[in-house]
ZADO-676794 format. One record per residue (C-alpha): residue number from 1; x, y, z. Coordinates in Angstrom, 2 decimals, m for minus. Layout:
NUM|X|Y|Z .
...
//
This chain:
1|11.78|0.07|33.56 .
2|11.03|m3.09|31.67 .
3|10.26|m3.09|28.08 .
4|6.76|m4.72|28.27 .
5|5.76|m2.21|30.97 .
6|7.04|0.76|28.80 .
7|5.33|m0.56|25.67 .
8|2.09|m1.17|27.50 .
9|2.03|2.51|29.09 .
10|2.99|3.85|25.53 .
11|0.11|2.14|23.95 .
12|m2.32|3.53|26.48 .
13|m0.77|7.03|25.77 .
14|m1.34|6.56|21.99 .
15|m4.85|5.55|22.50 .
16|m5.97|7.93|25.19 .
17|m4.02|11.06|24.79 .
18|m3.25|10.89|21.00 .
19|m6.48|9.14|19.96 .
20|m4.87|6.88|17.54 .
21|m6.67|4.05|15.82 .
22|m5.99|0.48|16.95 .
23|m4.39|m0.38|13.63 .
24|m1.80|2.47|13.96 .
25|m1.14|1.42|17.59 .
26|m0.70|m2.22|16.62 .
27|1.78|m1.08|13.71 .
28|3.81|0.95|16.30 .
29|3.83|m2.13|18.71 .
30|5.11|m4.53|16.17 .
31|8.15|m2.27|15.38 .
32|8.97|m2.24|19.07 .
33|8.57|m6.05|19.13 .
34|11.16|m6.23|16.14 .
35|13.49|m4.24|18.34 .
36|13.09|m6.54|21.30 .
37|13.63|m9.56|19.10 .
38|16.78|m8.06|17.79 .
39|17.94|m7.41|21.34 .
40|17.31|m11.05|22.37 .
41|18.93|m12.54|19.26 .
42|22.06|m10.51|20.03 .
43|22.06|m11.07|23.86 .
44|21.73|m7.34|24.49 .
45|20.02|m6.22|27.69 .
46|19.53|m2.57|27.62 .
47|16.32|m1.19|29.17 .
48|14.16|1.39|27.50 .
49|15.83|3.98|29.60 .
50|19.43|2.89|29.07 .
51|19.38|1.87|25.31 .
52|21.75|4.18|23.40 .
53|21.96|5.60|19.90 .
54|24.48|2.90|18.66 .
55|22.34|0.00|19.64 .
56|19.28|1.52|17.92 .
57|21.54|2.12|14.80 .
58|22.76|m1.41|14.70 .
59|19.07|m2.49|14.87 .
60|18.17|m0.15|12.03 .
61|21.15|m1.45|9.83 .
62|20.04|m5.01|10.64 .
63|16.41|m4.22|9.64 .
64|17.45|m2.47|6.49 .
65|18.64|m5.93|5.00 .
66|15.20|m7.32|5.44 .
67|12.69|m4.55|4.44 .
68|12.33|m1.97|1.86 .
69|13.22|1.93|2.39 .
70|9.53|2.71|3.04 .
71|9.16|0.09|5.82 .
72|12.52|1.08|7.12 .
73|11.29|4.78|7.36 .
74|8.17|3.71|9.08 .
75|9.98|1.73|11.63 .
76|12.38|4.70|12.47 .
77|9.34|6.92|12.71 .
78|7.62|4.47|15.24 .
79|10.76|4.02|17.35 .
80|11.19|7.91|17.36 .
81|7.62|8.23|18.57 .
82|8.21|5.79|21.40 .
83|11.31|7.47|22.77 .
84|9.69|10.83|22.29 .
85|7.02|9.62|24.71 .
86|9.84|8.31|27.24 .
87|11.35|11.86|27.07 .
88|8.06|13.47|27.57 .
89|7.30|11.55|30.53 .
90|10.89|12.39|31.96 .
91|12.05|8.75|31.86 .
92|14.84|9.64|29.38 .
93|16.60|12.90|28.75 .
94|17.26|12.29|25.06 .
95|15.81|10.32|22.15 .
96|18.47|7.96|20.73 .
97|16.78|8.19|17.15 .
98|17.30|11.99|16.92 .
99|20.29|11.83|14.68 .
100|19.23|8.81|12.63 .
101|18.70|9.49|8.88 .
102|15.45|8.41|7.38 .
103|15.94|6.94|4.00 .
104|14.68|8.95|1.11 .
105|11.66|7.15|m0.37 .
106|9.97|9.46|m2.59 .
107|6.28|10.09|m2.67 .
108|4.17|7.05|m3.77 .
109|1.49|8.05|m6.04 .
110|m1.83|6.45|m5.29 .
111|m3.59|4.00|m7.63 .
112|m6.68|5.24|m9.21 .
113|m9.55|3.82|m11.30 .
114|m11.31|5.64|m14.17 .
115|m15.11|6.41|m13.99 .
116|m15.72|3.42|m16.38 .
117|m13.89|0.94|m14.37 .
118|m15.56|2.04|m11.16 .
119|m19.02|1.51|m12.91 .
120|m17.81|m1.77|m14.20 .
121|m16.98|m3.06|m10.65 .
122|m20.33|m1.99|m9.30 .
123|m22.27|m3.37|m12.26 .
124|m20.49|m6.82|m11.65 .
125|m22.17|m7.18|m8.27 .
126|m24.61|m9.92|m8.28 .
127|m27.84|m8.31|m6.86 .
128|m29.57|m11.60|m6.69 .
129|m27.19|m12.62|m3.92 .
130|m28.33|m12.00|m0.35 .
131|m25.46|m9.49|0.27 .
132|m25.58|m7.91|m3.21 .
133|m27.49|m4.75|m2.37 .
134|m25.44|m4.29|0.71 .
135|m22.16|m4.52|m1.26 .
136|m23.33|m2.21|m3.88 .
137|m24.24|0.37|m1.21 .
138|m20.88|0.04|0.45 .
139|m18.97|0.63|m2.77 .
140|m21.25|3.49|m3.75 .
141|m20.86|5.05|m0.21 .
142|m17.08|4.82|m0.28 .
143|m16.68|6.27|m3.59 .
144|m19.44|9.09|m2.99 .
145|m17.77|10.17|0.11 .
146|m14.06|9.15|m0.15 .
147|m14.13|7.05|3.02 .
148|m11.33|4.94|4.46 .
149|m12.14|1.26|4.93 .
150|m12.20|1.74|8.79 .
151|m14.74|4.64|8.33 .
152|m17.09|2.67|6.29 .
153|m17.12|m0.38|8.67 .
154|m17.82|2.00|11.68 .
155|m20.42|4.12|9.93 .
156|m23.58|4.26|11.97 .
157|m27.30|4.89|11.28 .
158|m27.21|7.85|13.58 .
159|m24.33|9.39|11.50 .
160|m26.72|9.73|8.51 .
161|m28.09|13.40|7.94 .
162|m29.75|12.99|4.67 .
163|m32.03|16.09|4.94 .
164|m28.96|18.14|5.24 .
165|m27.04|16.07|2.64 .
166|m24.20|14.98|4.84 .
167|m22.84|12.20|6.80 .
168|m20.77|12.17|10.02 .
169|m17.54|10.45|9.71 .
170|m15.17|9.34|12.61 .
171|m11.67|9.44|11.07 .
172|m8.11|9.03|12.24 .
173|m7.51|10.15|15.77 .
174|m11.17|10.01|16.45 .
175|m11.49|13.19|14.46 .
176|m15.04|13.87|13.45 .
177|m15.96|15.48|9.98 .
178|m19.10|16.07|8.03 .
179|m18.96|14.91|4.41 .
180|m21.37|15.65|1.64 .
181|m23.05|12.54|0.14 .
182|m24.32|12.14|m3.29 .
183|m28.14|11.57|m3.83 .
184|m27.30|8.19|m5.54 .
185|m25.46|6.86|m2.45 .
186|m28.25|8.17|m0.31 .
187|m30.92|6.31|m2.38 .
188|m28.92|3.06|m2.08 .
189|m28.41|3.48|1.70 .
190|m32.10|4.07|2.20 .
191|m32.92|0.95|0.10 .
192|m30.63|m1.09|1.96 .
193|m31.83|0.08|5.41 .
194|m35.58|m0.45|4.63 .
195|m35.35|m3.53|2.43 .
196|m32.41|m5.49|3.48 .
197|m31.05|m4.47|6.98 .
198|m34.49|m4.64|8.48 .
199|m34.48|m8.39|8.05 .
200|m31.25|m8.72|9.92 .
201|m31.28|m9.04|13.70 .
202|m28.43|m6.86|15.01 .
203|m26.20|m8.41|17.79 .
204|m25.63|m6.45|21.06 .
205|m23.54|m3.37|20.42 .
206|m24.26|m3.43|16.75 .
207|m27.88|m2.06|16.74 .
208|m26.66|1.37|15.25 .
209|m23.98|m0.09|12.89 .
210|m25.21|0.60|9.45 .
211|m23.59|m2.27|7.32 .
212|m23.90|m5.81|8.98 .
213|m22.89|m9.22|8.04 .
214|m25.37|m12.01|7.91 .
215|m25.02|m12.75|11.64 .
216|m25.87|m9.30|12.67 .
217|m22.42|m8.04|13.39 .
218|m20.28|m5.28|11.72 .
219|m17.97|m5.97|8.78 .
220|m14.43|m6.27|9.03 .
221|m11.65|m4.76|6.94 .
222|m10.81|m7.88|5.51 .
223|m14.43|m8.51|4.22 .
224|m14.24|m5.17|2.23 .
225|m10.96|m6.23|0.64 .
226|m12.46|m9.55|m0.34 .
227|m15.52|m7.91|m1.83 .
228|m13.38|m5.74|m4.12 .
229|m10.81|m8.48|m5.01 .
230|m13.60|m10.77|m6.12 .
231|m15.17|m7.94|m8.24 .
232|m11.85|m7.13|m9.84 .
233|m11.43|m10.72|m10.82 .
234|m14.80|m10.97|m12.26 .
235|m14.17|m7.92|m14.53 .
236|m10.63|m9.12|m15.25 .
237|m9.22|m5.77|m13.92 .
238|m5.41|m5.89|m14.19 .
239|m4.82|m3.14|m11.69 .
240|m3.98|m3.97|m7.99 .
241|m6.68|m2.40|m6.08 .
242|m7.90|m2.08|m2.39 .
243|m10.71|m0.11|m0.73 .
244|m8.33|2.86|m0.49 .
245|m8.37|2.85|m4.35 .
246|m11.98|3.96|m4.23 .
247|m10.86|6.93|m1.91 .
248|m8.07|7.88|m4.26 .
249|m10.34|7.77|m7.12 .
250|m12.86|10.04|m5.35 .
251|m10.29|12.63|m4.74 .
252|m8.72|12.50|m8.26 .
253|m12.01|12.68|m10.10 .
254|m13.09|15.59|m8.04 .
255|m9.84|17.31|m8.84 .
256|m10.11|16.63|m12.62 .
257|m13.55|18.18|m12.56 .
258|m12.43|21.37|m11.09 .
259|m12.96|20.82|m7.25 .
260|m10.74|23.00|m5.07 .
261|m7.89|21.28|m3.36 .
262|m8.70|22.70|0.12 .
263|m12.38|21.47|m0.15 .
264|m10.89|17.88|m1.14 .
265|m8.63|18.16|1.88 .
266|m11.55|18.77|4.20 .
267|m13.66|15.97|2.70 .
268|m10.84|13.43|3.07 .
269|m10.14|14.62|6.52 .
270|m6.34|15.32|5.76 .
271|m4.62|17.16|8.50 .
272|m2.10|18.76|6.12 .
273|m2.79|20.09|2.59 .
274|0.54|18.43|1.59 .
275|m1.09|15.03|1.98 .
276|m3.88|16.09|m0.48 .
277|m1.47|17.66|m2.84 .
278|m0.38|14.13|m4.00 .
279|m3.53|14.13|m6.08 .
280|m2.19|16.99|m8.14 .
281|0.75|14.81|m9.15 .
282|m1.62|12.04|m10.21 .
283|m3.19|14.34|m12.82 .
284|m0.52|16.62|m14.15 .
285|m2.97|17.93|m16.70 .
286|m4.57|19.74|m13.73 .
287|m1.54|21.99|m13.45 .
288|m1.29|22.77|m17.02 .
289|m5.03|23.73|m17.13 .
290|m4.52|25.96|m13.81 .
291|m1.73|27.89|m15.68 .
292|m3.76|28.24|m18.98 .
293|m6.92|29.45|m17.16 .
294|m5.46|31.61|m14.38 .
295|m2.14|33.14|m15.60 .
296|m2.27|36.79|m16.34 .
297|m0.34|36.22|m19.62 .
298|m3.05|33.85|m20.89 .
299|m4.69|36.74|m23.15 .
300|m1.33|37.15|m24.98 .
301|m1.21|33.66|m26.31 .
//
């Protein structure tokens, strides 16, 4: 079995059977390309079936000199997934990464914005600009619903269920969820659809896409990043932010205002509650408040 054939089959498996997003598949593929480059540079010629634990370990040690522990852990995870696939398909009997130790990286706490900072970002949008109303609607929707950047760029008009107060979101792994949408965001979306989008001629395959660029095609992730970056500069915001910052802020603000962690998990589309629990660490005052409110000894204080 040749490496390129194995990688191609693996990519198809990730897309069709595991339902992973293109960005995730690309990330896994790049890690495998790094392994192939290492083998080529060191004139090593194992196949995907014959490569052993020692060779993989050499590659990891080599890579560790070039990347931080978080990236190293991601590469090991990607390789483990690839060889798990080969074992699953009976190409190999063992996974050469099984005994590799993943570096301890700790849990990175997400960056968040205050309500005042979010208001300032949105207020800085130039509504006289041809894309101003669209950009305000995008930010309001992302913050209202805690959407990932990929979810806002693929949101469709047919996903809007305003009478019920929900939108349908296609998240990671093509998993569908329904998220409540705030009336303010509903108002801006309706305004955008009827006053702005109606003057844009959607290109083929983009007729149902909610947010369009001036050429009638969908927005890219990079465009959303640039919109936020320009606004952050405009208000002299010193924090390093991204579209994901709005999602983190959405979850953190809900938690601060007493929302249930399980409800937040469902709205964010997290598979595990452990992923959502990171927001408890962002706001330690929440833990103190829980004890003071619900502990049976509170009446004795």
